[in-house]
C-alpha positions in Angstrom: 0.0 0.0 0.0 1.5 3.3 -1.1 1.6 6.4 1.2 -1.2 8.1 -0.6 -3.6 5.2 -0.3 -2.5 4.6 3.4 -3.2 8.3 4.1 -6.7 8.1 2.7 -7.3 4.9 4.7 -6.2 6.5 8.0 -8.3 9.7 7.2 -11.3 7.5 6.7 -10.8 5.9 10.1 -10.4 9.1 12.1 -14.1 10.0 12.3 -14.8 6.5 13.6 -12.0 6.8 16.2 -12.9 10.3 17.3 -16.7 9.7 17.5 -18.0 10.0 21.0 -21.4 9.4 22.4 -23.1 12.3 24.1 -23.8 10.2 27.2 -20.1 9.4 27.8 -17.2 11.2 29.5 -15.8 14.1 27.6 -12.2 15.2 28.6 -11.4 18.9 28.5 -7.7 19.1 27.4 -5.5 19.9 30.4 -4.4 23.6 30.5 -7.2 24.9 28.3 -9.6 27.5 29.6 -12.6 27.1 27.2 -14.3 23.9 26.0 -17.7 22.7 25.1 -19.4 19.3 24.6 -22.7 17.9 23.6 -24.2 16.0 26.5 -27.3 13.8 26.9 -28.9 11.1 29.0 -29.3 7.6 27.8 -30.9 5.3 30.3 -28.6 5.3 33.4 -25.8 7.0 31.4 -25.4 10.7 32.0 -23.0 12.6 29.8 -20.3 14.6 31.7 -17.2 16.7 31.2 -13.9 16.1 33.1 -12.1 19.3 33.7 -8.9 20.2 35.6 -8.5 23.8 36.8 -5.8 25.4 34.7 -2.6 26.8 36.2 -3.0 30.4 37.3 -6.7 30.0 38.3 -7.8 29.8 41.9 -9.0 26.2 41.3 -5.8 25.2 39.6 -5.2 21.5 39.7 -8.5 20.6 41.2 -10.3 17.9 39.3 -14.0 18.3 38.5 -16.9 16.3 36.9 -19.7 18.4 35.4 -22.5 15.9 34.9 -25.8 16.4 33.1 -28.4 15.3 35.5 -31.6 16.3 33.7 -32.5 18.1 30.4 -35.8 19.0 28.9 -35.9 19.8 25.2 -38.7 22.4 25.3 -38.6 26.1 26.0 -36.8 27.3 28.1 -34.6 24.2 27.6 -33.5 23.8 31.2 -30.4 21.7 31.9 -29.6 20.6 35.5 -26.0 20.0 36.1 -24.1 18.4 39.1 -20.6 19.3 40.0 -18.3 16.8 41.7 -14.7 17.1 42.8 -12.3 14.2 42.8 -10.2 13.5 45.8 -7.7 10.8 46.6 -8.3 9.0 49.9 -4.7 8.7 50.7 -5.2 6.6 53.8 -7.7 4.2 52.3 -11.5 4.1 52.7 -11.4 3.4 56.5 -8.3 5.2 57.7 -6.0 2.6 56.0 -7.6 -0.4 57.5 -9.0 -1.8 54.2 -7.1 -4.3 52.2 -7.2 -5.5 48.6 -9.4 -8.4 49.7 -12.0 -6.0 51.2 -12.7 -4.1 48.0 -13.9 -5.3 44.6 -11.2 -7.0 42.7 -9.0 -7.4 45.8 -6.7 -10.5 46.0 -4.3 -10.3 48.9 -5.4 -9.9 52.5 -2.0 -8.7 53.6 -1.6 -5.8 51.1 -3.0 -2.5 52.4 -5.4 -0.7 50.1 -3.7 2.0 48.1 -5.1 5.5 47.4 -8.6 5.5 46.1 -10.0 8.3 43.9 -13.5 9.2 44.7 -16.1 11.8 43.5 -17.7 14.1 46.1 -20.7 16.2 45.4 -20.3 20.0 45.6 -23.1 21.8 43.9 -25.9 21.7 41.4 -27.4 24.3 39.1 -30.2 24.5 36.5 -29.5 26.7 33.5 -32.0 27.7 30.8 -30.9 28.2 27.2 -28.2 30.9 27.1 -27.8 31.1 30.9 -24.4 30.7 32.7 -23.1 30.6 36.2 -21.9 34.1 37.3 -19.0 34.6 39.7 -21.4 35.3 42.5 -23.2 31.9 42.2 -22.7 29.1 44.8 -21.5 26.9 41.9 -18.5 29.2 41.1 -17.8 30.1 44.8 -17.5 26.3 45.5 -14.7 26.3 42.8 -16.7 24.4 40.2 -15.9 25.2 36.5 -18.1 28.1 35.2 -20.6 26.6 32.8 -23.2 27.8 30.2 -26.2 26.2 28.5 -24.9 27.1 25.0 -27.0 25.2 22.5 -29.7 22.5 22.3 -30.8 20.0 19.7 -33.5 17.4 19.4 -33.2 13.8 18.7 -33.2 10.5 20.6 -31.9 11.4 23.0 -32.0 15.2 22.9 -28.7 16.9 23.5 -27.5 20.1 25.2 -24.2 21.8 24.5 -22.5 22.7 27.7 -19.6 25.2 27.7 -16.9 25.3 30.3 -15.1 28.6 30.5 -12.7 29.0 33.4 -12.7 32.8 32.9 -16.4 32.7 33.7 -19.0 35.2 33.0 -19.1 38.1 32.4 -15.7 37.0 31.2 -13.1 38.6 33.5 -9.6 37.3 32.9 -8.7 35.0 35.8 -5.5 33.8 34.3 -3.4 35.9 36.7 -5.9 35.9 39.5 -4.5 35.7 43.1 -4.5 32.1 44.1 -6.4 31.6 47.3 -5.4 27.9 47.6 -2.4 25.8 46.8 -1.8 25.3 43.1 -2.3 21.6 43.1 -0.6 21.1 39.8 2.7 21.5 41.6 2.1 18.6 43.9 0.1 16.2 41.7 -2.4 14.9 44.3 -4.9 17.4 45.7 -4.7 17.8 49.5 -8.1 17.3 51.0 -9.6 20.2 53.0 -12.6 20.2 55.3 -15.7 18.7 53.7 -17.9 18.1 56.7 -21.6 17.7 56.1 -21.4 17.5 52.3 -23.9 15.0 50.9 -22.8 12.5 48.3 -25.8 12.9 45.9 -24.8 9.9 43.9 -24.9 7.4 46.7 -27.3 9.2 49.1 -25.2 9.2 52.1 -23.3 11.8 54.1 -19.6 11.7 53.4 -17.3 12.2 56.4 -14.7 14.9 56.4 -11.4 14.1 54.8 -8.9 16.1 56.8 -5.2 16.5 56.0 -3.3 16.7 59.3 -0.5 18.8 57.9 0.2 20.4 61.3 1.7 17.2 62.6 4.5 17.2 60.1 
């Protein structure tokens, strides 16, 4: 096969490889400030966007999941979104007492359970067509990625285009904003602050506070 034919063959495959369902995970490229994706709900599958706060932003390095919880394709086209933040439970699920045998897929009783990533509910918001989360909203104050109900389209299932813009609305440049928390990109794993009384909406239970005892160092 010559290069020209091979190039045409590869080009024909790219749309198949790049195709992504609206009910799946969409990854916002690291370091980018603006991104959008078409999200939908199919059965128990809810489309969502994975976004990491870019360097220079107050939420730098924090990992978020913006999930479409509900969408109605009729005016005013409301979309309800949930915001989750990902943490690493450094000491294991029960203060380091769990083992590989006590979690799904575990095999060895004697091997301590390693760090477990987990999603913790932060906020929810309902946006009609064209609406976005202002800087004064509880969503943004919690550190969640500023979002906008950008476009809508019918179909089975209907879809809503959600925009993530870390500069937010009305669009102030936060690239050089004063960082009120540690820039997590410099340490890799986010330290966990105080999250008492937050409710894990996905599992319907209260999640205990995950506290970093840095003072003991």
